[in-house]
C-alpha positions, 0 to 999 in steps of 0.5 A: 570758172576753174579754180586758181591755176598754179604754173610753177611759181606763177599765178594764172587768170582764167579768161572768162571768154575765149578759154585762154589765161593771163599769167603772172609770176609771184616774184614779179607781180605788176601794180596792184591796180592791174591784178585787181582790174583784171580780177574784176573783169574776168569775174575770177572767184573770191579763192584766186583774190585770196591767192593774189592777196597772199602772193603780195604779202610774201613780197612785203607789199603789205598796202596791196595785199590789203588792197586786194582783200578789201576790193575782194570783200567788196566784189564778193558782197556786191556780186554774190559770186563765191561761197560765204567761207571764201569771203570769210577768208578775206575777212580773216586775212584783213583781221590777222594782218591788223592783229600782227600791225598792233602787236609790233606797234609800240603807241598804245593809240595806234595799237588800240586802232589796229585791235579795233579794226581787227574786231571789226573784221572778226565781227563781220566774219561771225555774221558769215559763219561764226563757227568755222575752225579757221575763223574761231582759231584767228578770233582765239588768238586775237584774245590771246594777244590782247592779254585780257581775255584768256578765258575766252581764248581757252574756250575757243580753243577748246571748241576747236580741239573738241571738233578736231583733236589733230588741229595743231594751231589750236593744241599750240594756242591752247598750250600758250594759255595754260602757260599763261594761267600758270599750269606749266605741266599741262602746258608741256603736254600740249607742246609734247602732243603737237611735237609727236603729231608734227616732228618737224614743228617750227623752233617756237614749239621746243621753245615753249617746251623750255619755258615750261621745263624751266618753270617746272625746275627742270633746268637741264632739260630746259637747256637742252630744248633751248639749245635744240631750238638754236640747232633749228634757228641759230639766231633765234633771241628768245632762246639766246636769252633764255640760255644766258639767263641760265648761265647768268644763274650758274654764278661762275665767271666762265657762265657769266661771260658766255651769258653776257655774249649770248645777250649781246647777240640776241640783242643784235638779232632782234632789237624789239625783243623786250625780254632781252632788253630787261635782261640787258638792263639787269646784266648792265646794272650788275656791272655798275653801269647804271646810265646804260642800264637805265637806257635799256630799261626804258627801251624795254618800257617802250616795247612791253605791254605785259602788265607784269613785264612792264612793272618790272621795267619800272622796277629797273629804272627806279633801281638805276635812278636809286643808285644814282641818288634821284630819290624822287623819280626813284620812289615814283618808278617804284611806286608804279611798279608795285601799283601795276603788279600790287604788293606781291611784287616784292622787290620794288617795295623793298626798294622803296622801304630803302629810299624811305629809310635814306630820307628818314621816313622810318615809319613809312619804311617799317611799313614797307618791310612788313609788307614784304615779310608778309609775302616772304617771311624767311627773307633775312635782309627784310628781318635786317632791315626791320631790326634796324628801323625798329631800333632807330623807330621804337614807336610813339606809344608804349604798346608799340614799343613793346611790340617792336622790341619783342619783334626785334628780339625775335629776329635777333634769335632767328638770325644770329645763328650760323654764318650770320654770327659773323655778319658785322651789320647784324652784330652791330645792331644787335649790340646797338639794341643791347646798349639801351639796357645793358652796355656791357653786355653790347661790348661782349657781343661785339668782342666775340665777333671780333675774337671770331674774326681773329681766330680764323686767321686770314679773316680781316675785321671790317673797320666798322666793326672795329670802330663799334668795339672801340665805341663800347670800349669807350662807353664802358669806360675803358679808354685805353683800349678804345684808344688802342682800336681807334689808333689800329683803325686809322691805320688801316685806312690807306688800303680802304682809301685805294678802293674808295676815297669818298668812303674812306675820308668819312670814315677817317673823320669819324675815327679821328673824332673818336679817338680825340674823345678817348684821349680827352678822357684819358687826360690828353687834352692837348693831343685831343684839342690837336685832332679837333683842330685838324678835324676843323681844318678838314671840315670847317662845319664839323661842329661836334669838334668845335663843341668839344673844344668848348668843353675842354675849356669849360673843364679847365675854368675857362668859361669865357673861351668855352662860351665863345666856341658855343656861340660860333656854333650857334652864330652858323646854326642858330638851331643847333640844340647841342650848343644851346644846351651846352651855353645854358648849362654853362650859364647855370654854373655861373649861377646865371640862370636868366640867360640860362633860362633864355637858351633852353626856352630857345630850344623848346621853342623849335617845333621839333624840339618842343618836348626836348626832355633835357631843356624842360628838365633844365627849366624846372631845375632853374624854378626849383633852385629859386626855392632853395635861395635863403633870402628869396621872396616867399611870395613868389614860391608858389608862382616858382612851384608852378612853373617847375611842376609845369616843366617836370609834368611836360617831361613826364608827359613825353617821357613817362619812365623819366625818374629824375623828373618824378624824384624833382615832382615829388620834392615839390609835393613834399614842399607844398605838404602834400606828403602822401603824394610826395610819398608815392613818388619817392617809392617809385623813384626808389624803386628804378633808382635803388642805389641811390640814397636821395629817394630813400631819404626823401621817402623817410621824410614823408613817413615822418610827416604822416605819422607826425600830422595823423593824415590817415583820414584826410583827403589826399590820403584817400585819393592816394589809396584810391590811386593805388587800386587805380594802378592795380586795375582796381577800379571799383575800390578806386572809385569808391575811395576817390567818392570818399575823398570828394565827400570829405572835400567836395571842392577838391577839384583834384579829387573830382578830376580823378574820379572823372577818370575813374568813371571814364575807365569803368565806362570804357571796360563796359564798352569794351566788353561783349557780354554788357547788359543794357543796364550796363550800358546805362551805367557807362552812358552815366559814367561818361555823362558825369565825367564830361560834366566834371570836365566841363566844370573844371574847364570853365572854373580854370579859366579864372586866373585865381582858380587856375593858380589854385588848381594849377596842377590841373591841365585845362586843356586836357580837361577839355581834351577829356570832355571831348573824349567823353562826348566821343564815348557817349555817342559810342555808348549810345550807338551800343545801347541802341543795338542793345535795346534792338537786341533786347526787343528782338529778345522780348519779341522772340519770347512773346512769339513763343508765348503766342505759339504756346497759346495758340497750341492750347487754343488748338487743343482745347478746340479740338477737345471741344470739337471731340466732345461735340462730336460726342454729344452729337453721336449720343443724340443721334443714338437716342434718335435712333433708339426712339425710331426703334422704339416707334417701329417695334411698338406694334410688334409688342402688342398682345391681343386678348379677349380680355383686353377688348372686355376691359377696353369696353368696360374702361369706356362704360366706367368712363362714362359712368364717372363722368356722368355721376360726377355731372349728376352726383358731384360726390364721392360714395365713401371717405375709403374711395376718396383717400385712395383717389388722393393717393393715386394723384400724388403718386402720378405727379411724383412719376412725372416729377422723376421723368422730368428730371431724368429727361433734363439730366439726359439732355444736359449731360456732357459725356454719355458713354457707350455703357449707358447705351448698352444697359438701356438696350439690355433693359429693353431686351429684358422688358420685351422678354418678360411676360407682362399681362399688360394690353397698353402699347410700348411707346415713347415718352411723348405717347406715355405722358398723353395716355396719363393726361388721359387717365387723370381726365377720366379719373376726375370724371369718374364717380365710381372707384377707379379702375386699375389701368396700364400705362406705357413703359418709357424709362426705368423710372417709370417702370418703377413708378408704374409698378408700385401704382399697380 
């Protein structure tokens, strides 16, 4: 069969028989079933099936395109007709079609189905020929479209490029991968390479170049690239959108209008371009058309698949909802955007912080802004937001307050420079920050900015800033200037009302109230009353105005009308703390302490005001006043003192720096006779209220009481001294003095309680130390155990009402809480002790291992030494054996054969026989001289034997017999050999000489004749000396 025959704009099918062809024009293709039947009937090649499929695809008859490809695959596998690459092309075409369908699909389920089919086709193609270039390219682009397999796509594009460096689709795909991996410079090089290879490349190549240039900061070059794309394809939606963004960034009127036109044109050309939809949403948001902006943002969300763009879509929706006041939905979309891209996406994180501020969830807002500041440390708006939050939410504990205060100071020093000096919001916040410590300095700050605005001439002072100036003038009691400032602000409201009526109305309420307060302080109470009543007409629930009317009536002495105003507010809002406070103070002025007590207790009962400092302080003052009544019932003094002390302690518990509560506690201590503690409290109050004479007078009274009653060795004095050391962080001295106090009065539970606190502090200090030993940890455990036991004893004793009253200044619940803390610390200490024990054990094991290693080395050294000694002994033994062997071998050579020897030998035999015979026959010695000579010889023989035995034992038992001994022996032997002995005996070993000696002794005993001189064998030096002496 021949290849596919192209006839002009048509396709032909060669007939199997007859040589004819069937012609079809591509513009008027018949039903797909006809083509399939013709292809099957004529047994056409697979390549012809592929050509007809492409023809149907170009006519956008996609179902027919898919049907031909599927039938062609079935035919090719069944008939085994055509090459493998032809069937692979059919699989790749089907896979590519499924990828395109998946990219166009917006529903996730259908998209996943298309991608699943594409994967199936690619896998089938892998079985035919995995490393075909076109097949690899299709799979690589599939990985690129999925967006989650960039590494696989890059590897496959690189493989194709390495195989064929001029494969343009592979280079383009690799450029896309590099762009997505933010390697814009390399991506730009790939796009340029494609453009050099194919100057007439499609417009999207230049579009990629433009994107890379924009990311690299070459804005004008990027603009040229996008304009070139429009020259090649005037309705390219992506190029139009990109140029619109560049025009928006110019931020001029002309560029903004041109950008808007291009953006609208881009959307008309391609309404499925998600980037265009996002830019439309952003543009409409800036035009405050929040409804349309939200609409386009939602459209973009349906079109987008990229997680980054989807997060931006959610941010846009949340932004619109934020402006529309739908806080909950806005928070939801902001959170989705953050979760999609993480905390690195700062815009939704900042918006979320703003919403938390709106909901007065300041801690959450601070958390959001601090996260933004980590990634954008130079962002001014974030620092401003954090300053506002730190001022409004300084923190719950002392460390947090110090940290946030120092951070606010740092931000102010960074921001209050240059143009920011004219930032009304920043300056107002700075003044608000200063007002807590120095009101006059806050006034100077605001006045400085106002003067700057005035010096500019054309600069209009913002009303909010001018109002703040009036407020600080009022707080500094400069009422006349404050009055003029508020009046001027009210006169300027007409201009603001034309811009924003709602904003102007709210501002008018505030300014009117401030003006009324100023007139009230200036003494124009009637004018103030008129203004307050005007406010109530505008806004009947403006309770502040009603309360001020009550205060004016109270100042005029009309308590009935004042109470009427206060009760009116309470009837409308039973939880109005300010109204309850003013009414309680009014009752205290009337000396109606019972009613006052009820009002302040109503405040404390409110969950959010249970720690209200003023209410607790007022209740304490009520009970303190009972102690000052002349005709009081003194039996109730203890009860009143206890209640007052409880209220003041509560104030200090939640507000540790409240000097007024501390002053009242000192008064109560002095009233009870606890002069040392009262002295300390008054001393602290005096330091904080240096210009108040009351603290000085109280302190003088306490010193006089101590001097009068001699309390230097008192338990309370010792406790006070311990407390001083406690404040100076000298816990060991504090412990010593507190122990002395406990020993002085073991039933004083205040001292025991304080001692337990000191134990806890010392134990914690040990726990915090990184160099604590096992002994230190044991001490800490002992401290915690002791403290826990003390707290438990106190908790159990305070269950009794009498004991509870006696030790009323100890909080029973606090003791229980401290006991539980000790339990927790004990658990931690035991865990640390376990680790310390393990550390000590490992340290000891290390020492033991080192010792064992040293012993092992010593044993090895000793064994080596012993082995060396054994080798030396073995060597000496061998030398002796060699010597003996040598002597045995040379004894015959040393013989001197002479006639005299034979004669003597025969005479010896004869004498021996004679001796034996005379000994047998006679049995006596011829003379006494012969007898004595015989005894002398025997003694010399025995002595020689004994000396030889001793020398032999010394040789055998000696541990080191060096080479010098050997040399001396050899030299002696040589000398003896060289000497001209007239001996006829043999030079033999020790054993031979001993045998000869035995024979001689037997011969001497048997012989009756006088002894005949004989020669013995030479065995050693000692033998030589003995024999020579005997001879």
